[in-house]
GUDO-176692 format. One record per residue (C-alpha): residue in three letters; residue number from 1; z, y, x. Coordinates in Angstrom, 2 decimals, decimal comma, m for minus. Layout:
BEGIN
{node "Ala" NUM {Z Y X}}
...
END
This chain:
BEGIN
{node "Met" 1 {11,54 33,57 4,93}}
{node "Ile" 2 {11,16 30,37 3,21}}
{node "Tyr" 3 {8,13 28,53 4,96}}
{node "Leu" 4 {6,22 26,21 2,72}}
{node "Asp" 5 {2,79 26,15 4,46}}
{node "Ser" 6 {3,14 23,35 6,93}}
{node "Ala" 7 {m0,07 21,79 5,91}}
{node "Ala" 8 {m1,60 24,89 7,60}}
{node "Thr" 9 {0,64 24,91 10,56}}
{node "Ser" 10 {4,21 23,94 11,17}}
{node "Phe" 11 {6,10 27,21 11,75}}
{node "Gln" 12 {9,50 25,98 12,69}}
{node "Lys" 13 {9,40 24,06 15,89}}
{node "Pro" 14 {12,07 22,06 17,92}}
{node "Glu" 15 {13,58 24,47 20,41}}
{node "Ala" 16 {12,35 22,28 23,31}}
{node "Val" 17 {8,66 23,24 22,39}}
{node "Ser" 18 {8,91 26,89 23,26}}
{node "Leu" 19 {11,30 26,18 26,22}}
{node "Ala" 20 {8,61 23,84 27,69}}
{node "Met" 21 {5,80 26,41 27,27}}
{node "Glu" 22 {7,70 29,15 28,90}}
{node "Lys" 23 {8,56 26,69 31,76}}
{node "Ala" 24 {4,86 25,72 32,07}}
{node "Leu" 25 {3,89 29,39 32,42}}
{node "Gln" 26 {6,33 29,79 35,22}}
{node "Ser" 27 {5,74 26,55 37,17}}
{node "Met" 28 {2,36 25,09 36,58}}
{node "Ser" 29 {m1,23 25,73 37,61}}
{node "Ser" 30 {m4,21 23,56 36,62}}
{node "Pro" 31 {m4,01 19,85 36,84}}
{node "Gly" 32 {m6,60 18,13 39,13}}
{node "Arg" 33 {m7,34 21,26 40,98}}
{node "Gly" 34 {m4,98 20,93 43,98}}
{node "Gly" 35 {m2,49 18,89 45,81}}
{node "Tyr" 36 {0,34 21,54 45,79}}
{node "Pro" 37 {3,48 21,13 43,65}}
{node "Glu" 38 {2,43 23,52 40,82}}
{node "Ala" 39 {m0,74 21,56 40,27}}
{node "Met" 40 {0,84 18,10 40,67}}
{node "Arg" 41 {3,46 19,22 38,06}}
{node "Ala" 42 {0,82 20,11 35,71}}
{node "Ala" 43 {m0,96 16,81 36,29}}
{node "Asp" 44 {2,36 14,91 35,70}}
{node "Thr" 45 {2,91 16,61 32,46}}
{node "Leu" 46 {m0,69 16,10 31,23}}
{node "Phe" 47 {m0,46 12,41 31,88}}
{node "Glu" 48 {2,97 12,21 30,15}}
{node "Cys" 49 {1,68 13,70 27,04}}
{node "Arg" 50 {m1,42 11,46 27,14}}
{node "Ser" 51 {0,95 8,45 27,51}}
{node "Glu" 52 {3,26 9,48 24,64}}
{node "Leu" 53 {0,36 10,04 22,38}}
{node "Ala" 54 {m1,20 6,70 23,26}}
{node "Glu" 55 {1,95 4,94 22,43}}
{node "Leu" 56 {2,44 6,75 19,15}}
{node "Phe" 57 {m1,22 6,05 17,97}}
{node "Gly" 58 {m1,76 2,59 19,44}}
{node "Ala" 59 {m4,19 3,42 22,13}}
{node "Glu" 60 {m4,45 0,78 24,79}}
{node "Asn" 61 {m4,84 3,39 27,63}}
{node "Pro" 62 {m3,84 7,01 28,10}}
{node "Glu" 63 {m7,22 7,68 29,02}}
{node "Gln" 64 {m8,40 7,31 25,41}}
{node "Val" 65 {m6,45 10,39 24,61}}
{node "Val" 66 {m8,61 13,65 24,89}}
{node "Phe" 67 {m7,16 17,10 24,57}}
{node "Thr" 68 {m9,00 19,56 22,45}}
{node "Met" 69 {m8,38 23,09 21,10}}
{node "Asn" 70 {m7,65 21,80 17,58}}
{node "Ala" 71 {m8,48 19,10 15,07}}
{node "Thr" 72 {m11,85 20,81 14,29}}
{node "His" 73 {m12,91 20,70 17,94}}
{node "Ala" 74 {m11,96 17,05 18,03}}
{node "Leu" 75 {m13,96 16,22 14,82}}
{node "Asn" 76 {m16,91 18,04 16,10}}
{node "Ile" 77 {m17,00 15,83 19,21}}
{node "Ala" 78 {m16,59 12,68 17,15}}
{node "Ile" 79 {m19,19 13,52 14,66}}
{node "Lys" 80 {m21,78 14,84 17,06}}
{node "Ser" 81 {m21,25 11,68 19,15}}
{node "Leu" 82 {m22,18 9,39 16,42}}
{node "Val" 83 {m24,43 11,27 14,02}}
{node "Gln" 84 {m27,91 12,04 15,01}}
{node "Pro" 85 {m30,56 14,21 13,03}}
{node "Gly" 86 {m31,74 12,39 9,88}}
{node "Gly" 87 {m28,74 10,10 9,96}}
{node "Arg" 88 {m26,74 8,88 6,81}}
{node "Val" 89 {m22,99 9,53 6,65}}
{node "Val" 90 {m20,60 8,44 3,98}}
{node "Ile" 91 {m17,48 10,70 3,52}}
{node "Ser" 92 {m14,63 10,76 1,08}}
{node "Gly" 93 {m14,46 13,34 m1,81}}
{node "Tyr" 94 {m11,55 15,08 m0,14}}
{node "Glu" 95 {m13,01 16,22 3,17}}
{node "His" 96 {m12,35 19,55 4,88}}
{node "Asn" 97 {m14,93 21,83 5,96}}
{node "Ala" 98 {m14,11 20,73 9,57}}
{node "Val" 99 {m16,06 17,61 8,48}}
{node "Thr" 100 {m18,59 18,84 6,05}}
{node "Arg" 101 {m19,85 21,99 8,07}}
{node "Pro" 102 {m20,56 19,91 11,37}}
{node "Leu" 103 {m22,49 17,46 9,18}}
{node "Ala" 104 {m24,40 20,34 7,49}}
{node "Ala" 105 {m25,35 21,74 10,88}}
{node "Ile" 106 {m27,04 18,44 11,93}}
{node "Lys" 107 {m30,70 18,60 10,92}}
{node "Gly" 108 {m31,76 16,34 8,18}}
{node "Val" 109 {m28,39 14,45 7,78}}
{node "Lys" 110 {m27,87 12,88 4,42}}
{node "Thr" 111 {m24,21 13,13 3,41}}
{node "Val" 112 {m23,17 10,64 0,73}}
{node "Val" 113 {m19,84 11,26 m1,13}}
{node "Ala" 114 {m17,71 8,27 m1,93}}
{node "Ala" 115 {m15,59 10,17 m4,50}}
{node "Gly" 116 {m12,60 8,50 m6,29}}
{node "Pro" 117 {m10,14 10,20 m8,60}}
{node "Leu" 118 {m6,84 11,61 m7,32}}
{node "Phe" 119 {m4,08 9,18 m6,39}}
{node "Gln" 120 {m6,08 6,14 m7,21}}
{node "Pro" 121 {m6,70 4,49 m3,69}}
{node "Asn" 122 {m8,23 1,33 m5,11}}
{node "Met" 123 {m11,09 3,31 m6,72}}
{node "Val" 124 {m11,53 5,25 m3,44}}
{node "Val" 125 {m12,18 1,88 m1,71}}
{node "Gln" 126 {m14,56 0,85 m4,50}}
{node "Ala" 127 {m16,47 4,05 m3,90}}
{node "Phe" 128 {m16,89 3,43 m0,27}}
{node "Asp" 129 {m17,86 m0,18 m0,83}}
{node "Arg" 130 {m20,74 1,00 m3,02}}
{node "Cys" 131 {m21,90 3,81 m0,78}}
{node "Ile" 132 {m21,79 2,18 2,61}}
{node "Thr" 133 {m25,29 0,67 3,50}}
{node "Pro" 134 {m26,83 m0,84 6,60}}
{node "Glu" 135 {m28,51 2,56 7,11}}
{node "Thr" 136 {m25,16 4,31 7,45}}
{node "Ser" 137 {m24,70 6,01 10,75}}
{node "Ala" 138 {m20,90 6,69 10,34}}
{node "Val" 139 {m18,11 6,82 7,76}}
{node "Ile" 140 {m15,57 9,58 7,78}}
{node "Cys" 141 {m12,31 9,62 5,77}}
{node "Asn" 142 {m9,25 11,91 6,13}}
{node "His" 143 {m5,94 10,03 5,95}}
{node "Val" 144 {m4,18 12,64 3,75}}
{node "Ser" 145 {m5,82 15,45 1,67}}
{node "Asn" 146 {m4,87 18,83 2,97}}
{node "Val" 147 {m5,10 20,24 m0,66}}
{node "Phe" 148 {m3,34 17,54 m2,74}}
{node "Gly" 149 {m1,38 15,30 m0,27}}
{node "Phe" 150 {m3,29 12,36 m1,44}}
{node "Val" 151 {m2,96 9,40 0,98}}
{node "Gln" 152 {m6,39 7,85 1,37}}
{node "Pro" 153 {m6,69 4,08 2,01}}
{node "Val" 154 {m7,83 4,37 5,59}}
{node "Glu" 155 {m6,87 0,79 6,43}}
{node "Ala" 156 {m9,04 m0,64 3,66}}
{node "Val" 157 {m12,07 1,67 4,38}}
{node "Gly" 158 {m11,71 0,78 8,02}}
{node "Lys" 159 {m11,83 m2,90 7,21}}
{node "Leu" 160 {m15,18 m2,31 5,22}}
{node "Cys" 161 {m16,59 m0,67 8,24}}
{node "Arg" 162 {m15,55 m3,27 10,75}}
{node "Glu" 163 {m16,99 m5,88 8,42}}
{node "Arg" 164 {m20,36 m3,98 8,34}}
{node "Gly" 165 {m20,44 m2,83 11,92}}
{node "Ile" 166 {m20,32 0,84 10,99}}
{node "Pro" 167 {m18,32 3,49 13,17}}
{node "Phe" 168 {m15,36 5,03 11,42}}
{node "Ile" 169 {m13,94 8,54 12,07}}
{node "Val" 170 {m10,33 9,19 10,74}}
{node "Asp" 171 {m9,30 12,88 10,18}}
{node "Ala" 172 {m5,56 12,63 10,68}}
{node "Ser" 173 {m4,89 16,34 10,26}}
{node "Gln" 174 {m2,30 15,73 7,56}}
{node "Ser" 175 {m0,86 12,58 8,70}}
{node "Ala" 176 {m0,37 12,59 12,57}}
{node "Gly" 177 {3,26 12,61 13,10}}
{node "Met" 178 {4,15 12,00 9,60}}
{node "Met" 179 {2,70 8,64 8,86}}
{node "Pro" 180 {2,26 5,35 10,92}}
{node "Leu" 181 {m1,25 5,43 12,55}}
{node "Asp" 182 {m2,62 2,91 14,74}}
{node "Ile" 183 {m6,14 2,96 16,22}}
{node "Ser" 184 {m6,06 m0,77 17,13}}
{node "Val" 185 {m5,13 m1,58 13,47}}
{node "Leu" 186 {m7,68 0,69 12,11}}
{node "Gly" 187 {m10,45 m0,30 14,47}}
{node "Ala" 188 {m11,63 3,42 14,39}}
{node "Ala" 189 {m14,20 4,80 16,69}}
{node "Phe" 190 {m12,17 8,12 16,72}}
{node "Ile" 191 {m8,99 9,48 15,28}}
{node "Ala" 192 {m8,87 13,38 15,25}}
{node "Met" 193 {m5,71 15,48 14,83}}
{node "Pro" 194 {m4,21 18,87 15,53}}
{node "Gly" 195 {m0,97 19,43 17,65}}
{node "His" 196 {0,29 22,18 15,58}}
{node "Lys" 197 {0,97 20,47 12,30}}
{node "Gly" 198 {3,07 17,22 12,06}}
{node "Leu" 199 {3,32 16,87 15,85}}
{node "Tyr" 200 {5,30 20,11 15,95}}
{node "Gly" 201 {3,24 21,45 18,94}}
{node "Pro" 202 {1,86 24,97 19,31}}
{node "Gln" 203 {m1,48 26,32 17,90}}
{node "Gly" 204 {m4,41 25,85 20,24}}
{node "Thr" 205 {m3,76 22,08 20,77}}
{node "Gly" 206 {m5,56 19,12 19,40}}
{node "Val" 207 {m6,13 15,46 20,10}}
{node "Leu" 208 {m9,02 13,02 19,88}}
{node "Ile" 209 {m8,10 9,44 20,18}}
{node "Cys" 210 {m11,26 7,51 21,31}}
{node "Gly" 211 {m11,56 3,99 20,35}}
{node "Gly" 212 {m14,48 2,81 22,62}}
{node "Ser" 213 {m17,64 4,38 21,02}}
{node "Met" 214 {m20,05 6,34 23,32}}
{node "Val" 215 {m18,95 10,07 23,46}}
{node "Ala" 216 {m21,18 13,10 23,86}}
{node "Pro" 217 {m19,68 16,23 25,42}}
{node "Leu" 218 {m19,78 19,47 23,34}}
{node "Met" 219 {m19,21 21,38 26,63}}
{node "Glu" 220 {m20,15 20,91 30,13}}
{node "Gly" 221 {m18,26 22,26 33,28}}
{node "Gly" 222 {m15,71 21,53 35,79}}
{node "Thr" 223 {m13,41 18,63 35,50}}
{node "Gly" 224 {m11,86 18,42 38,92}}
{node "Ser" 225 {m13,65 14,97 39,48}}
{node "Val" 226 {m17,05 13,93 40,75}}
{node "Ser" 227 {m17,66 17,57 41,41}}
{node "Ile" 228 {m20,75 16,95 43,42}}
{node "Gln" 229 {m22,91 15,59 40,49}}
{node "Gln" 230 {m24,32 17,88 37,86}}
{node "Glu" 231 {m23,87 15,47 34,85}}
{node "Met" 232 {m20,57 15,30 33,20}}
{node "Pro" 233 {m18,41 12,29 34,33}}
{node "Asp" 234 {m19,19 9,02 32,45}}
{node "Phe" 235 {m15,48 8,18 32,00}}
{node "Leu" 236 {m12,63 9,43 29,71}}
{node "Pro" 237 {m10,99 11,72 29,46}}
{node "Asp" 238 {m12,96 13,67 31,94}}
{node "Arg" 239 {m16,23 13,45 30,13}}
{node "Leu" 240 {m14,78 15,46 27,22}}
{node "Glu" 241 {m12,30 17,80 28,91}}
{node "Ala" 242 {m14,49 20,66 30,65}}
{node "Gly" 243 {m12,54 23,59 32,13}}
{node "Thr" 244 {m8,94 24,44 32,48}}
{node "His" 245 {m6,39 22,72 30,37}}
{node "Asn" 246 {m4,02 24,57 28,08}}
{node "Met" 247 {m0,83 23,62 30,15}}
{node "Pro" 248 {1,54 25,77 28,17}}
{node "Gly" 249 {0,18 24,20 24,96}}
{node "Ile" 250 {0,19 20,67 26,19}}
{node "Ser" 251 {3,68 21,13 27,61}}
{node "Gly" 252 {4,72 22,13 24,07}}
{node "Leu" 253 {2,96 19,40 22,43}}
{node "Leu" 254 {4,63 16,78 24,76}}
{node "Glu" 255 {7,97 18,12 23,40}}
{node "Gly" 256 {6,74 18,12 19,84}}
{node "Val" 257 {5,61 14,35 20,12}}
{node "Arg" 258 {8,89 13,31 21,64}}
{node "Phe" 259 {10,62 15,07 18,72}}
{node "Val" 260 {8,63 12,99 16,34}}
{node "Arg" 261 {9,00 9,65 18,20}}
{node "Lys" 262 {12,83 10,36 18,31}}
{node "Asn" 263 {13,16 11,03 14,67}}
{node "Gly" 264 {10,36 8,59 13,37}}
{node "Ser" 265 {7,29 9,34 11,46}}
{node "Glu" 266 {8,34 7,28 8,42}}
{node "Glu" 267 {11,63 8,92 8,26}}
{node "Ile" 268 {9,93 12,49 8,53}}
{node "Cys" 269 {7,52 11,53 5,80}}
{node "Gln" 270 {10,25 10,31 3,51}}
{node "Arg" 271 {12,17 13,42 3,96}}
{node "Glu" 272 {9,18 15,50 2,96}}
{node "Arg" 273 {8,19 13,39 0,07}}
{node "Gln" 274 {11,74 13,84 m1,34}}
{node "Leu" 275 {11,44 17,56 m1,08}}
{node "Ala" 276 {7,90 17,48 m2,74}}
{node "Leu" 277 {9,36 15,09 m5,46}}
{node "Arg" 278 {12,12 17,72 m6,20}}
{node "Ala" 279 {9,55 20,48 m6,31}}
{node "Ser" 280 {7,30 18,53 m8,58}}
{node "Glu" 281 {9,91 17,71 m11,01}}
{node "Gly" 282 {11,16 21,31 m11,06}}
{node "Leu" 283 {7,59 22,76 m11,49}}
{node "Arg" 284 {7,01 20,46 m14,56}}
{node "Arg" 285 {9,91 21,91 m16,28}}
{node "Ile" 286 {8,52 25,50 m16,07}}
{node "Pro" 287 {6,30 26,36 m19,07}}
{node "Gly" 288 {2,67 27,18 m18,00}}
{node "Val" 289 {2,54 25,07 m14,72}}
{node "Val" 290 {0,15 22,27 m14,12}}
{node "Val" 291 {1,23 19,91 m11,28}}
{node "Cys" 292 {m1,64 18,19 m9,41}}
{node "Gly" 293 {0,30 15,00 m8,81}}
{node "Arg" 294 {1,81 11,97 m10,29}}
{node "Arg" 295 {5,44 12,11 m11,24}}
{node "Asp" 296 {6,39 9,38 m8,86}}
{node "Leu" 297 {4,44 10,83 m6,00}}
{node "Tyr" 298 {2,56 7,39 m5,59}}
{node "Ala" 299 {m0,01 7,72 m2,77}}
{node "Gln" 300 {1,23 11,25 m2,02}}
{node "Thr" 301 {2,93 13,02 0,91}}
{node "Gly" 302 {4,85 16,39 1,20}}
{node "Val" 303 {1,97 18,37 0,14}}
{node "Leu" 304 {1,77 19,52 m3,48}}
{node "Ser" 305 {m0,56 21,68 m5,37}}
{node "Phe" 306 {m0,05 23,32 m8,77}}
{node "Leu" 307 {m1,75 25,79 m11,12}}
{node "Pro" 308 {m0,02 28,64 m12,95}}
{node "Glu" 309 {m2,04 28,69 m16,24}}
{node "Ile" 310 {m1,40 32,42 m17,06}}
{node "Met" 311 {m2,15 33,96 m13,76}}
{node "Asp" 312 {m4,61 33,74 m10,71}}
{node "Val" 313 {m3,40 31,44 m7,85}}
{node "Glu" 314 {m3,90 34,21 m5,41}}
{node "Glu" 315 {m1,57 36,60 m7,48}}
{node "Met" 316 {1,09 33,85 m7,51}}
{node "Gly" 317 {0,65 33,47 m3,79}}
{node "Ser" 318 {1,11 37,11 m3,28}}
{node "Glu" 319 {4,19 37,36 m5,76}}
{node "Leu" 320 {5,90 34,53 m3,84}}
{node "Ser" 321 {5,06 36,38 m0,49}}
{node "Asp" 322 {6,67 39,49 m1,85}}
{node "Arg" 323 {9,84 37,39 m2,24}}
{node "Ser" 324 {9,63 36,04 1,39}}
{node "Ile" 325 {8,20 32,68 0,31}}
{node "Ala" 326 {5,26 31,59 2,31}}
{node "Val" 327 {2,65 29,38 0,43}}
{node "Arg" 328 {m1,14 28,87 0,54}}
{node "Ala" 329 {m3,27 29,93 m2,41}}
{node "Gly" 330 {m6,97 29,36 m3,01}}
{node "Ile" 331 {m9,58 26,64 m1,82}}
{node "His" 332 {m7,70 25,70 1,41}}
{node "Cys" 333 {m11,09 25,39 3,37}}
{node "Ala" 334 {m11,76 22,22 1,27}}
{node "Pro" 335 {m14,30 23,05 m1,56}}
{node "Leu" 336 {m15,26 19,41 m1,69}}
{node "Ala" 337 {m11,81 18,34 m2,48}}
{node "His" 338 {m11,56 20,88 m5,28}}
{node "Thr" 339 {m14,86 19,77 m6,66}}
{node "Thr" 340 {m13,73 16,14 m6,67}}
{node "Ala" 341 {m10,49 17,00 m8,38}}
{node "Gly" 342 {m12,05 19,53 m10,78}}
{node "Thr" 343 {m10,03 22,61 m9,58}}
{node "Leu" 344 {m12,99 24,39 m7,76}}
{node "Glu" 345 {m13,07 27,29 m10,20}}
{node "Thr" 346 {m9,25 28,12 m10,05}}
{node "Gly" 347 {m8,21 26,78 m6,57}}
{node "Thr" 348 {m4,57 25,90 m6,40}}
{node "Val" 349 {m1,25 27,13 m5,02}}
{node "Arg" 350 {m0,24 24,59 m2,39}}
{node "Ile" 351 {3,27 24,09 m1,00}}
{node "Ser" 352 {3,75 21,78 1,97}}
{node "Phe" 353 {6,99 20,76 3,79}}
{node "Ser" 354 {8,19 19,94 7,33}}
{node "Cys" 355 {11,34 18,19 8,37}}
{node "Phe" 356 {13,07 21,57 8,63}}
{node "Asn" 357 {12,91 22,37 5,07}}
{node "Thr" 358 {15,79 21,96 2,67}}
{node "Lys" 359 {16,63 21,30 m0,86}}
{node "Asp" 360 {18,06 24,79 m1,41}}
{node "Glu" 361 {14,71 26,27 m0,33}}
{node "Val" 362 {12,94 24,18 m2,92}}
{node "Asp" 363 {15,30 25,47 m5,61}}
{node "Thr" 364 {14,89 29,03 m4,49}}
{node "Phe" 365 {11,22 28,56 m4,68}}
{node "Leu" 366 {11,32 27,04 m8,24}}
{node "Asn" 367 {13,48 29,94 m9,40}}
{node "Ala" 368 {11,00 32,40 m8,02}}
{node "Val" 369 {7,98 30,69 m9,77}}
{node "Asp" 370 {9,89 30,64 m13,00}}
{node "Gln" 371 {10,86 34,36 m12,68}}
{node "Ile" 372 {7,36 35,47 m11,74}}
{node "Leu" 373 {5,67 33,61 m14,86}}
{node "Ser" 374 {8,59 34,79 m17,18}}
{node "Lys" 375 {7,79 38,38 m16,17}}
{node "Lys" 376 {4,10 37,72 m16,69}}
{node "Arg" 377 {4,72 36,48 m20,25}}
{node "Arg" 378 {6,56 39,59 m21,31}}
END
């Protein structure tokens, strides 16, 4: 199989990830729940993973790193810590349902969309500048669109928020591990990310980097600390980590983070961009294909969407699957992004790369698309 759906989850992982998960199942219990070797081994691994993530994302202390089930879990914590009923929130035009649905669930929240055209970061900044007011409770912006790979100007948006004293939430679901990201530079209240995409960890892992804002637990329960009191601890990470940790997942995530740090986020992103550029150029040579992106991939990562003009995107996805090529077709859980880009009625076929993909795989994909459309024309 040729796997081109890493924007959903990275499928090929470093070998050390699965080995670490297996070892955790065999040698670890729950951290903070005992002084015996298996519990202490789990506690050490937990702290090592926090420390690696803190260094990678510019957190001053490992305690600012909170483990979650996924990025959606992390975003729910961030949003519900900052946004109260009746609040006003400014979001970009490319947000995922992991942002828009939690906001819709809070009674009376007014959500203002700072929409800018695709691959025009300066216009996105201008849109946020117009939309942020003193009444704004929070600003939310994803670093990279999961549909189009559009790199949004989070540094500039963060600067606007700092100047106006507005809390800033960054959704790094498509950039963590692939692009430099530093919470101390952004001045963000929270950065949310999954463990299973660009960090090459397993599914069921996520991370919330906390920048100092007040946090509200989504869940209450045991933490292994201050057990005599009935309120959740008032310190991180315990305040947000109720219940037993996913130690096999966190052990795998630790190895994924080490892989990223060893290979370098910028180097990984550059490799993915080169593959996306090769795919983009090839798709533009195929009659009846519309590519959603600039020819030079300015402000874009290794995520690329396209439209086959003579067939449904879901049909194209199915045809490619029949040829053992995995892509994503449809709305990608981001109807707002499609509304902003004008592709809501059709959706798109999305391909997305990891550092394990090759040029030969891109060429095989391009040949398959050409063959599918040629057959459709006959």
